N, C-alpha and C positions, 0 to 999 in steps of 0.2 A: 340288215340291221340299221336302225335309225338312231343316231346319237343326238342327245340334247345337252346343250351347255348347262352347267350348274350355276346357280346363283351363289356367289361367295358368302353373302349374308345368311344363307340357309345352311352353311356348313358349321359343324361343331369346332371347337378349338383345335383338336388334333387334326381334323380334316383340313382346316385352314393352314396349319403348319405344313402339311404334306403338299397342299396346293401351292403355297408360296415357294416351297423348296423346288417343285417342278418348274415353276416360272423362272426362278433365278438360275437353276441348272441349265435350262434351255438358253437363257441369255449368255451365260458363261461359256456354253458350248461354241457359240459364235466366235469366241476368243481363244479357242483351243483347250478349254478346261473340261475335265471329266469330274463329275461330282459324285461323292459317295455319302449318302445319308447315314449318320451314326445313330445307333439305337439309344444311346445315352450321351449326354454332353461329355465330351472328352477334352480336357484342358480348356473348357469354356466354349467348345465348338459344337454346333449342331450338325455340321457336315464338313467334309474335306473337299477342296477343289484342287486337283493337280493338273499341271499344264502338260500338254502332249510332248513338249521338249524335255520334260523332267526338270525344267529350270525353277519352277515354283510349285509349292504346295501350300495352299492357304487354309487356315483354320477359320471357319466362318460361323458366326452366330447370326441366326436368322431372327429378325424382329418385325413386328407389324407396324412399327413407327421408329423414328430415330431414338436411340437409347444410349446413354452413357451410364456405366456401372463400374464401381470399384473392383468388382471381382474379375473384370477383364483386363485390368491394368497389368502391364509387363507379361502378358501371355501371348503376344503376337497374334491377337485375334482380330479378324476383320468383321465388321458389322454390315449386314445387308438389310435394307429397309426400303419401303416404298414411300414416295411422296407423290400424291396425285396418281398419275398413271405410269410413273417412271420408277425404276428400281435403282438404288445407289449402293455401292460397295466401297467401304472406306476402312482403313486401319483404325482401330479403336483409339490409339494414342493421337493419331492425326485428327480425328474427330474432336477429341478433348481439346487439342491445341487450337482448333478452329473456334471453339466456344469460349475457352478460358485462357488462351495463351499457352506458352511452354509449360509442360509439367516437369 
C-alpha cells in the first residue's frame, strides 16, 4: 500500500476539524494526555483531554484560529488553535486576560 499525504486546503470543513483534532491529540499525547473526540459540543468542548495520572481533564474547544467567545466564559474551556506551523493550548479566560486584562 502506498500512502499519500493530503492537502489540508482540499479538505472540507468536517475533514479539517478531524485532521486538526488528530494533530492536537498527537501533540498532547507527548505530555501524557489521551484525547476523546466528542460527537457534539459538550459544555463548550469539542474534545476531552485527560492526563494519564488522572490529575487533569481538559475540556478543549478546537479552532482554526485564535478565538474569544462569550459562550466559553466561566466554562473552564481551553482553546486549541494554530498560528503558522505551531499549535497553542490556552485556557479561554487566560486568553481573554492576555487581550483585554482581568475579566
